[in-house]
N, C-alpha and C positions, 0 to 999 in steps of 0.2 A: 504494500500499499504507498503509494506516493506521500510526500510531508502534509501537502495541501488537504487531501482525502482524511489524512489523519487527524488534523487538525479542524476540519467540518465533524466529524463523529464526536472527539470530544467536546467541542461546544455543543452539540445536541443531548450529551450526556448531563444529566443532574449531576452536578458537584457537590460532593459533602466533604465538608472541614473535620475531621476527628481529631480531638486534641487529645493525644495520647495513642501507645503504640504498645503496650504492655501485653502480656498473657490474657488480662481481664477483657481487652477488647478487642482480642482475637474472634470471638462468634459474631459480633455485629460487621467485624470489616468483611468476614465472609460471607455474611448474608447480604452487604451491599455489593460486594462483586457479584455475587449470583443475581443481584436484581438490577444490575447494570448501570449501578453509581460509578462515577468516577472520583475515585477514592483520593484525597489528599489528607495527611497525618502529620502532627507535629508535636515535639517535646523536644527535650534536653540530649535524650538518650538514643544516639543512632542504632545502636544493636538493639533495641528492643524489637521482639519477631514481627509485631503487627506491620512493621513498616515494608517489610519485604511483600506484604500483602496488595501495599499502596502503590498508585499510579504515581504519586511523588510525595516525598519527605521532605521537611524543613524543621531546623535546628532552631527550634522557638521552644521555650519553658509554656508549658499548658498553665501556669501561674501568673504570666507575665500579660497581663490585659492589653497594655500599650502594644507589645511586641506581636502579639495574635492579633490584635485589629489591624496592625501595620501590614501584618500577612494577608488578612481575609481582603484588604483593600487589592492585595496584588494580583490574587490567585481568584479573586470572586467568587466565592462558594455559592450555590444555593441555600446550604443549609449549614450551620457549625453546630456540632454535635459533642459532646463530653458524657460518654459511657461509664459508670462503673466506676466513677471518681469525682469523690466531693469537691476536691481544692478546684477542678476545672470547671464545674457546673457553674459556678459564678462567672466566670469568663466567658464560655459561651454564650449565656445569657446576657452580658455586656455588649458584646460583639454583636450577636444579634440583634438587640436594641438600634445600637448606634446604626447599623446598615440596615434597617428595616427587615429583616429576613424573619422567616416564623422561628417561633420558637417562644419560650416561657417569660415574662416580665422578670428583668432583672431583680427588682425589688421583693418580689415573690421569692426568687431562687435565694437571694441572701439571707433572707429569714428563714429559711429553712435551711441553711449551709451552715450559720453562724449561731451556736449554741447559746449566747448571751442574749440576741436577736430573739431566737427560738424560745427560749423560755418566759422574755419580757412579753410577748405575743399571745403565748398559752395563759399567762397570768392578767394580762389586761383583757384578755376575751373570756374569763371564768371557768377555764381547764384546770384539773387540778394538775399541780407542776410542782417540782424540789424548788425550794427557795434556792437564791443564790446569791453571792456577793462576787462583783467584779471587781478585778484587779489590771491595772497596765504596770509598764516598768516604772513609771514614776511615782506609782501608787501601789505599793505592791506590800505594804507592811503587814506580817503577820497580825498585828493589832485588829486588823480592821474583821479578822475572823473570830473573835470573840463571844458575838451571838449564836454561833453554830457550835453544837455539841457534838463530840469525836461519836463515832467515826463520821467523817465526809471526805467528799471526793474532789481534787483538785484535778483540772483539765485544760487544754487549751481552747480556744472558742471557733477554730477553723482548721482543725487538723481530722485525721481521719485515722481508721484503721485501728483503734484504741492505743495512739501514739500518745507518748505524754502524759497518759494519767495515772493518777496514783490514790489512793487511799489513805488518809491521814488517821492515826489512832492516837497521836499524841502530841503535845508540843515541839517534840525533838525531830519531827518529821516533816514539820511545814516547811522549811525553807528548802531542803533538797524537793520536795515535790512541786514547790514555786518555781524552783530552778527549771526543774524537768520540762513542766509546762511550757514555759515561755521557749525553751529550747526546740518546741516542736511547734510554737505559734509562729505565724508569717506575720500576722496582723499587730501581734504584740499583745493581744488582750487574751486575758485567761479567767476561768471562773472557779470559785469554792463553790460547790453545790451542795445540797443535803444529801444524806446518804439514804437512798430508796432500795429496801432489800427486796429480794426476789424468791420469797421462800415459796411463794404459790404459782409463779409463772415468770419464765424470761420468753417472750415471743419476739419472732422474726418473721420476715418475709419481704413481699414484694407486693406493689398493687400496679394498678392501669388506671391514668387518668385519661378521659375524654371530654372536651367540652368543660372542664371545670367538675365534673363527676367521677367518683371513683367507680369503675364499672367492673373492675376485677381484683381479687385480693385474695393471697395465698400466704396463708399464715404458719408457721412450724413453731417449733421448740428451741430456741438457742441452748447450745451446749457448752458449758465453761467449765475447764479444771487443768489449764494450763499454770504449772508452777512459776513460770517466768514474768507472767503478768494477767493475773485472774479477771482482768476486764477484757481480754483479746478471746473471742470464743474461737473454740477449736473445730465449730459445726453447728447446722442445724438440721431437724428431722421433721418432715411433712407428712400430714397435716399433723396441728398442733395436738395433743393430747387434753388440752384444755377443752372447758365444755364451749358448746354454740353459744351459750350467753355473755360469758366472755368475751370471745372473737366478734361477736357481734357488736358489745360494747365497744371495743378499740376499734373496728372498722366503723361506725357511726363518729367516734371522735374523729378518724382519720380524715373523713370525707369534711367533716364541717373545717376543718383546718385547712384542708387543702381549698376549699370552695372561699374561705375567709382570708388566704393568703392571695388569691388569684392564681393561684397555678393552673394551668391551661390543660397540657397535653402530656402525655410520654410515662414512664414509670417511676415510680417512685420507691424508696427502700425504707422499710419499717421496722422501729424498734419499741416495744412496750415492756412495763413491767406489771405485775401483780402482787403486791406486798401481803406480809403475813394477816393484814385486817381486811384483804380482798379488795382495796382500792386499785386501780387499774392509771397507771401512769404512762401518756405517750411520751416517749424517751427521746426519740429521733424519726424526722422523717427526712430522709434525705433525696434530692430532688436529682435521683437518677437511679439506675438498677444496681442491685446489690452486687458486691464483687465476690469472688470465689467464684464464679459460675453459678451464682445462683440462680440466673433466670433458666440455665440450664438444668437444674435439677428439679425446679417448678413445672418445666415442659413434661418432664417424667411422671411428674405427681398428678397434674391438671389437664394435660393435653394442650395447654395454651402455649403459644410459641411469642414469649414477649419481644424477643430480640427483632423477631421481623414483624411485630405489631409498632415496635419502636419506629422502625423505616417506614412504614404505611401510613402513622399516623402523620410523618412530615409531609408526604405527598397526597395525603389527604384521601388514600383509601378507605373504605368502610372498615372497624377493626371488630371482626366477629369473635365471642366467646363460647368456646364449649362447653357442652354440660360438665360440671366440673366432677371428674371421675375420682378425685382421691387417692390415688394410689400412694403407695409408700416409698418415700425418695428422702435423699439426704445430701450433703456436702460435708466432708470432713477434712480437713486441713492438716496433712502430714507436717510435725514438725518437733522441734527439738526445745529443749529448756536450758539449754548453755551453747556459747559458741564454740565453733570446732570445723572440720573438714570431715565431708562426706566421704566415708568408704562402699558402703554398699546400703542399698535400700531394696529389699525384697517384700513380695507379697504372697501370703500362703494362697495354695491352692484353693482352698475353701471359701475365699472371698471373691474369687473370679466370676463365679455365674453371678453377682449383685455389682458388678462395677460396669457403668453406661460409660462412662468417660475417667480417663487417667492423665492429668495433667502435670508433668513432672518439670518444676523450674530449675533444681539445682541437681547437678551429676555428679557423679563420682569424681573426687579430686576437688571440687568446688568449695569454698567456704559455706559454712552454715551460721546462720545467727540465731541466736535466742529468741524465744518467739515472743518478743515485747509488742510488736504490731504485728498486724496481717501481714505486710511486704517481708515477713520473714518466713512465710510459710516455705517448705521443702516442696512441696508439690498439692495436688486437690484430687480428691477420689468424688467422684458423681457416681451415685449408687441408687439403686431401686431394690424394693423387698417384697416378698407376698403377703407380709401382715407385720402390725407393730411389735410382736413379740420378738419376732427376729429381727427385726430394724434396732431395736433396745438392746439385745442381747451382743450384736456385734459392736455398737458402740462403744458399751461397758467393757469391752474385751478386745478394744482395737489393738493393744499391744503383743497380742495372740497372732494377729493377722496381718501386721504392718511390723517388718523387723530393719531397725534403724542400727547400723554401724557407723560411729561415730569417732573420729579422732577429737578429744576433747581439748581446748585450748586452756591451760592452765593460768591462772591468776600471776601475770609476774612478778606482782608484788611478795607473792609465797616464795617465790625464788630467789630473792634479793638476800 
């Protein structure tokens, strides 16, 4: 094909500028390629695997609003998309607003993305929400926290994947928790937040919005047991074991919040807790799909392809929801609770029949990071099961089915 015809074909294609090219973005990049889009990716990591799928790649950070806006003005996309990325979601909305492209309002996305703004919105609009105290680098004295009873949480307002989050149980832990939160905060605003126990339920999943209405929701049970970071989930199992009454109350609140903030179209990632008194709290509504291939797991559970629906919504195709079949499915983050080097990762043959997808991030000989944040996963298993008992047994005994051999990096100070 000559250069002139090639350029004519490119001009006919709808262009999407995707912010990111990491493993989590591959499903939507593959789907966009199937649907005939011209794909442009950008981030500051040229080796990210998603860039190999793209027609163009540009080395621009996904959190650089001015840089992405400048890039978009040059490449002239029809859509700007941040898939499964909290930090990039406000940037995509900002650029879309500036260029008059389809997307969600920047203010709506910002409220959902920044924890202090989200908590304020919930409180101002009558939702049950944890009390918070906001701190900046200029005003971060621990004295402001006297109003809180131990334990409480200190976290960045604009981080993701549980990075920079600490539970504070006494005054000696305050300073380190504050410093850690600021380390992972780009906007240099952090919050101390009333601790909400999850003794009755920890709920997680994705929803899908069309014209401001929550038309689909699939909520499961978040699983935590990492020693490195107790706030970093190792997986989710679908559907939730909680009663339909609990799930309905959460979905009603999510729908009200979506409507009130002005979020219009596309996927959202939902986290909620039910405390020991039976009170439910909406902890987060991320204006994007869940990471760790959550939409893929939900597809196996419900039959709804949210990846394709995300692209269909952009171009105005009708979104049809299948009857919710509610099969049993899960994602599991293969992880280690200390730093080291991966020697071997092997999966027991007994687990193989349940594995739908296996995405390995770290290969033998490569560095393994302690599971302090979602980005430290060694790999992701997407699984489907015949019944809940089978699913719960496998999750409770995952160390029997996934064998990791890792050379531990010793603390250098111990060797001095």
